C-alpha positions as a Markdown table, in Angstrom:
| # | Residue | x | y | z |
|---|---|---|---|---|
| 1 | Met | -23.7 | 30.8 | -10.0 |
| 2 | Ala | -25.6 | 33.9 | -11.0 |
| 3 | Gly | -22.1 | 35.7 | -10.7 |
| 4 | Arg | -20.6 | 33.2 | -13.0 |
| 5 | Lys | -23.3 | 33.7 | -15.3 |
| 6 | Lys | -22.7 | 37.8 | -15.2 |
| 7 | Ala | -19.2 | 36.9 | -15.9 |
| 8 | Ile | -20.1 | 34.8 | -19.2 |
| 9 | Leu | -22.2 | 37.8 | -20.2 |
| 10 | Lys | -20.0 | 40.8 | -19.7 |
| 11 | Lys | -17.0 | 38.7 | -21.5 |
| 12 | Cys | -19.9 | 37.9 | -24.1 |
| 13 | Cys | -20.4 | 41.8 | -24.7 |
| 14 | Asn | -16.7 | 42.5 | -24.9 |
| 15 | Asn | -15.9 | 39.7 | -27.7 |
| 16 | Ser | -17.2 | 37.7 | -29.8 |
| 17 | Phe | -20.2 | 34.9 | -30.1 |
| 18 | His | -17.3 | 32.1 | -30.5 |
| 19 | Thr | -16.3 | 32.9 | -27.2 |
| 20 | Phe | -19.6 | 33.2 | -25.7 |
| 21 | Ala | -20.3 | 30.0 | -27.0 |
| 22 | Ser | -17.3 | 28.3 | -25.6 |
| 23 | Leu | -17.7 | 29.8 | -22.3 |
| 24 | Leu | -20.7 | 28.6 | -22.1 |
| 25 | Asn | -19.6 | 24.6 | -22.7 |
| 26 | Gln | -17.1 | 25.2 | -19.7 |
| 27 | Lys | -17.4 | 23.1 | -16.9 |
| 28 | Ile | -17.7 | 24.1 | -13.6 |
| 29 | Ile | -15.8 | 21.4 | -11.2 |
| 30 | Thr | -16.5 | 21.8 | -7.6 |
| 31 | Met | -17.2 | 18.4 | -6.9 |
| 32 | Ile | -14.2 | 16.2 | -5.2 |
| 33 | Thr | -13.2 | 13.7 | -7.7 |
| 34 | Arg | -10.7 | 11.3 | -5.9 |
| 35 | Leu | -9.8 | 9.9 | -3.1 |
| 36 | Asn | -5.9 | 9.7 | -2.8 |
| 37 | His | -4.9 | 8.8 | 0.8 |
| 38 | Ala | -6.3 | 7.2 | 2.9 |
| 39 | Thr | -5.1 | 6.4 | 6.9 |
| 40 | Phe | -4.7 | 3.0 | 8.5 |
| 41 | Tyr | -3.8 | 3.2 | 12.3 |
| 42 | Val | -1.0 | 0.2 | 13.1 |
| 43 | Leu | 0.3 | -0.6 | 16.2 |
| 44 | Asp | 3.8 | -1.1 | 14.7 |
| 45 | Gln | 5.0 | 0.5 | 11.0 |
| 46 | Asp | 7.5 | -2.3 | 10.9 |
| 47 | Ser | 5.5 | -5.3 | 11.4 |
| 48 | Ala | 2.5 | -3.3 | 9.4 |
| 49 | His | 5.1 | -3.0 | 6.7 |
| 50 | Asp | 5.4 | -6.5 | 6.6 |
| 51 | Phe | 1.9 | -7.3 | 6.5 |
| 52 | Tyr | 0.7 | -5.5 | 4.2 |
| 53 | Val | 3.9 | -5.9 | 1.3 |
| 54 | Asn | 4.7 | -9.9 | 2.1 |
| 55 | Lys | 1.2 | -10.9 | 2.8 |
| 56 | Leu | -0.8 | -8.6 | 1.0 |
| 57 | Gly | 1.2 | -8.4 | -1.9 |
| 58 | Phe | 1.1 | -4.5 | -1.8 |
| 59 | Lys | 3.7 | -1.8 | -2.9 |
| 60 | Val | 5.6 | 0.6 | -1.0 |
| 61 | His | 4.7 | 4.0 | -2.5 |
| 62 | Ser | 6.4 | 6.3 | 0.2 |
| 63 | Asp | 9.0 | 5.2 | 3.0 |
| 64 | Ala | 10.8 | 8.4 | 4.4 |
| 65 | Pro | 12.0 | 9.8 | 7.9 |
| 66 | Met | 10.4 | 12.3 | 9.2 |
| 67 | Ala | 10.8 | 14.1 | 12.2 |
| 68 | Pro | 13.0 | 12.3 | 14.7 |
| 69 | Gly | 11.3 | 9.0 | 15.6 |
| 70 | Met | 8.6 | 9.2 | 12.9 |
| 71 | Arg | 8.3 | 7.8 | 9.3 |
| 72 | Trp | 5.9 | 8.6 | 6.6 |
| 73 | Leu | 5.2 | 5.1 | 5.0 |
| 74 | Thr | 2.8 | 4.7 | 2.8 |
| 75 | Val | 1.6 | 1.3 | 0.2 |
| 76 | Cys | -0.9 | 0.6 | -2.4 |
| 77 | Pro | -2.6 | -2.3 | -4.0 |
| 78 | Pro | -0.6 | -3.1 | -7.1 |
| 79 | Glu | -3.4 | -2.4 | -9.5 |
| 80 | Gln | -4.0 | 0.8 | -7.5 |
| 81 | Pro | -1.1 | 2.6 | -7.4 |
| 82 | Asp | -2.8 | 6.3 | -7.4 |
| 83 | Leu | -4.4 | 5.5 | -3.9 |
| 84 | Glu | -1.6 | 5.7 | -1.0 |
| 85 | Ile | -2.4 | 3.7 | 2.6 |
| 86 | Ile | -1.0 | 5.6 | 5.2 |
| 87 | Leu | 0.3 | 3.2 | 7.6 |
| 88 | Met | 0.4 | 5.4 | 10.6 |
| 89 | Pro | 1.3 | 4.6 | 14.4 |
| 90 | Ile | -0.5 | 5.0 | 17.2 |
| 91 | Thr | 2.2 | 7.2 | 19.0 |
| 92 | Glu | 2.0 | 9.9 | 21.7 |
| 93 | Gly | 3.1 | 12.9 | 20.2 |
| 94 | Met | 2.0 | 15.6 | 17.6 |
| 95 | Met | -1.8 | 14.1 | 17.4 |
| 96 | Phe | -2.1 | 12.3 | 20.5 |
| 97 | Thr | -1.8 | 12.6 | 24.5 |
| 98 | Lys | -0.5 | 9.2 | 25.7 |
| 99 | Glu | -4.1 | 8.4 | 27.4 |
| 100 | Thr | -5.7 | 8.9 | 23.6 |
| 101 | Ala | -2.9 | 6.7 | 22.6 |
| 102 | Ala | -3.3 | 3.8 | 25.0 |
| 103 | Thr | -7.2 | 3.9 | 24.4 |
| 104 | Met | -7.1 | 3.8 | 20.4 |
| 105 | Lys | -4.4 | 0.9 | 20.7 |
| 106 | Glu | -6.7 | -1.3 | 22.8 |
| 107 | Leu | -9.5 | -0.4 | 20.5 |
| 108 | Val | -7.4 | -1.4 | 17.4 |
| 109 | Lys | -6.0 | -4.6 | 19.5 |
| 110 | Lys | -9.5 | -5.6 | 19.8 |
| 111 | Gly | -10.8 | -4.8 | 16.5 |
| 112 | Thr | -13.2 | -2.4 | 17.5 |
| 113 | Phe | -11.7 | 1.0 | 16.1 |
| 114 | Gly | -10.0 | -0.3 | 13.1 |
| 115 | Phe | -13.2 | -1.9 | 11.4 |
| 116 | Gly | -14.2 | -1.9 | 8.3 |
| 117 | Phe | -12.1 | 0.4 | 6.6 |
| 118 | Gly | -12.4 | -0.8 | 3.5 |
| 119 | Val | -13.3 | -3.6 | 0.8 |
| 120 | Phe | -10.6 | -4.8 | -1.1 |
| 121 | Glu | -11.1 | -6.4 | -4.4 |
| 122 | Cys | -10.0 | -9.4 | -6.2 |
| 123 | Lys | -10.4 | -11.3 | -9.2 |
| 124 | Asp | -10.6 | -14.7 | -7.7 |
| 125 | Ile | -11.7 | -14.5 | -4.0 |
| 126 | Tyr | -11.3 | -18.4 | -3.4 |
| 127 | Ala | -7.9 | -18.1 | -4.9 |
| 128 | Thr | -7.0 | -15.3 | -2.9 |
| 129 | Tyr | -8.4 | -16.6 | 0.3 |
| 130 | Glu | -6.2 | -20.0 | 0.4 |
| 131 | Glu | -3.1 | -17.8 | -0.7 |
| 132 | Leu | -3.7 | -15.4 | 2.2 |
| 133 | Lys | -4.7 | -18.0 | 4.8 |
| 134 | Ala | -1.5 | -19.9 | 3.8 |
| 135 | Lys | 0.7 | -16.8 | 4.7 |
| 136 | Gly | -1.1 | -16.3 | 7.5 |
| 137 | Val | -3.6 | -13.9 | 7.2 |
| 138 | Glu | -6.3 | -14.4 | 9.9 |
| 139 | Phe | -9.7 | -14.3 | 8.5 |
| 140 | Thr | -12.7 | -14.3 | 10.9 |
| 141 | Lys | -15.1 | -15.2 | 7.9 |
| 142 | Glu | -14.9 | -17.6 | 4.8 |
| 143 | Pro | -15.7 | -16.6 | 1.3 |
| 144 | Lys | -19.8 | -16.9 | 1.2 |
| 145 | Glu | -21.7 | -15.5 | -1.3 |
| 146 | Glu | -23.6 | -12.6 | -1.0 |
| 147 | Phe | -26.1 | -10.4 | -2.5 |
| 148 | Tyr | -23.5 | -8.7 | -4.0 |
| 149 | Gly | -20.8 | -11.0 | -4.7 |
| 150 | Val | -18.5 | -13.3 | -2.7 |
| 151 | Glu | -17.3 | -11.5 | 0.7 |
| 152 | Ala | -14.7 | -13.0 | 3.3 |
| 153 | Leu | -13.4 | -11.0 | 6.5 |
| 154 | Phe | -9.8 | -10.6 | 7.4 |
| 155 | Lys | -7.9 | -8.6 | 10.0 |
| 156 | Asp | -4.1 | -7.0 | 9.6 |
| 157 | Asp | -1.6 | -7.5 | 12.2 |
| 158 | Ser | -2.9 | -4.5 | 14.5 |
| 159 | Gly | -6.5 | -5.6 | 14.5 |
| 160 | Asn | -8.2 | -4.1 | 11.8 |
| 161 | Trp | -10.7 | -5.8 | 10.2 |
| 162 | Phe | -11.3 | -5.6 | 6.2 |
| 163 | Ser | -13.8 | -7.1 | 3.5 |
| 164 | Leu | -12.3 | -9.1 | 0.6 |
| 165 | Gly | -14.7 | -9.1 | -2.1 |
| 166 | Gln | -15.4 | -10.3 | -5.8 |
| 167 | Lys | -18.4 | -8.5 | -7.5 |
| 168 | Lys | -20.5 | -11.1 | -9.5 |
């Protein structure tokens, strides 16, 4: 910060007081301000696409072919289009060895790797719970009053589990 103060004072000496005052009022933004992508590891992208779009009601943000046999697939909650959830298949190749991919797949299937990826919010948890349950979403906890609001837990088609919440 000392370097920044010296730069401001140097400018002050070379310019008018008005410039000095405006420089002092500048905000230095160095903090992270937003999360715009999150990765969910999935066992099969086509199945995950069906689950997130047709069961949860998410919107496809990007669906584009990449290198041979690869696909960039992102979805987002309908009221949060600036958060892209990457549905990343666990495959041998660029990121994972054959052994690592096999281990990760087993952990995801068991619900022990992709646990608690996030908390999804809704306006009416009881209605949302019934709607998702009717669409075949597997819940591991029915809506229950907690100190922070009402919460239910569900799994995606790969085994990742999530919290569904409604704030008090």
